[in-house]
C-alpha positions in Angstrom: -3.8 -7.3 -3.4 -3.3 -10.2 -1.5 -5.4 -9.5 1.4 -8.2 -7.1 1.9 -9.5 -5.6 5.3 -12.9 -4.3 5.8 -14.6 -3.2 9.3 -17.9 -4.1 10.5 -19.3 -3.5 13.9 -15.8 -3.5 15.4 -14.8 -6.5 14.0 -11.9 -6.7 11.1 -12.7 -9.2 8.5 -9.5 -9.9 6.4 -10.1 -11.7 3.1 -7.5 -13.9 1.4 -7.5 -13.1 -2.2 -5.0 -15.7 -3.0 -5.1 -19.3 -3.9 -2.0 -20.3 -2.0 -1.1 -18.9 1.5 2.2 -19.9 1.9 5.6 -18.7 2.8 5.7 -16.2 0.0 2.8 -14.0 1.0 2.0 -15.6 5.2 4.4 -12.5 6.5 2.3 -10.0 4.6 -0.8 -11.5 6.3 1.0 -11.5 9.8 2.2 -7.8 9.3 -1.5 -6.8 8.5 -2.8 -8.8 11.5 -0.5 -7.0 13.8 -1.0 -3.6 12.5 -4.6 -4.2 13.2 -3.8 -5.4 17.0 -2.0 -2.0 17.3 -4.9 -0.2 16.2 -7.1 -1.5 19.1 -8.9 -4.2 17.0 -9.2 -7.1 18.9 -11.8 -8.9 17.0 -11.0 -10.4 13.9 -12.1 -13.0 10.9 -10.3 -14.4 8.3 -12.1 -15.5 5.5 -10.2 -17.9 3.6 -12.9 -18.7 1.0 -10.4 -18.1 -1.9 -7.6 -19.7 -0.6 -7.1 -23.7 -2.0 -4.1 -24.2 -0.2 -2.1 -23.3 2.9 1.2 -24.3 3.9 2.6 -24.1 7.5 3.7 -20.4 7.2 -0.1 -19.7 6.5 -0.9 -21.8 9.4 1.6 -19.9 11.6 -0.3 -16.8 10.5 -3.5 -17.7 11.5 -2.3 -18.8 15.0 -0.9 -15.3 15.3 -4.3 -14.0 14.6 -5.7 -16.4 17.0 -3.0 -15.5 19.8 -3.3 -11.5 19.2 -7.3 -11.8 19.6 -6.7 -13.9 22.9 -4.3 -11.6 24.4 -6.5 -8.6 24.1 -9.5 -10.3 25.6 -10.8 -10.4 21.6 -12.4 -13.2 19.5 -10.8 -14.7 16.2 -12.9 -16.9 13.8 -11.6 -18.8 10.6 -14.3 -19.1 8.0 -14.8 -20.0 4.2 -12.3 -23.3 4.6 -12.0 -25.0 1.2 -11.6 -28.7 1.7 -7.7 -28.9 1.3 -7.2 -26.3 4.0 -10.0 -28.1 6.6 -8.3 -31.2 6.1 -4.9 -29.4 7.0 -6.5 -27.6 10.0 -8.0 -31.0 11.3 -4.5 -33.0 10.7 -2.9 -30.3 12.7 -5.9 -30.6 14.9 -6.1 -26.9 15.2 -9.9 -27.2 14.6 -9.7 -27.8 18.4 -8.1 -24.5 19.1 -9.4 -22.1 16.5 -12.9 -20.9 16.3 -14.3 -22.2 13.0 -17.3 -21.0 10.7 -18.8 -21.8 7.4 -18.8 -18.6 6.2 -18.5 -14.8 6.9 -21.9 -14.3 8.0 -21.6 -17.5 10.5 -18.2 -15.9 11.6 -19.7 -12.7 12.6 -22.8 -14.3 14.2 -20.1 -16.0 16.5 -18.6 -13.0 17.1 -21.7 -11.1 18.4 
């Protein structure tokens, strides 16, 4: 399974369980995020600690999560970024738009 979802105190934690978040699997992540949103989940954490690579499709899925949470007055936090993915986020200047956290615990702390 490419993604797993856990619920903790009204927050969905989506773990990316693949090394490459790209065009071949980003649509699955987007679908998961839309389902969560339709299920009235508006606080989402995406844990990217296993992902070593992310392309524009992956970034698009991350931005969908951010927009869905904002549109429903929720919060979105991206955590566990590995060096290459962190650099991509910074180059795209998304570090100014997205809430980032070191790990899952820090992300949940930001939301609470």
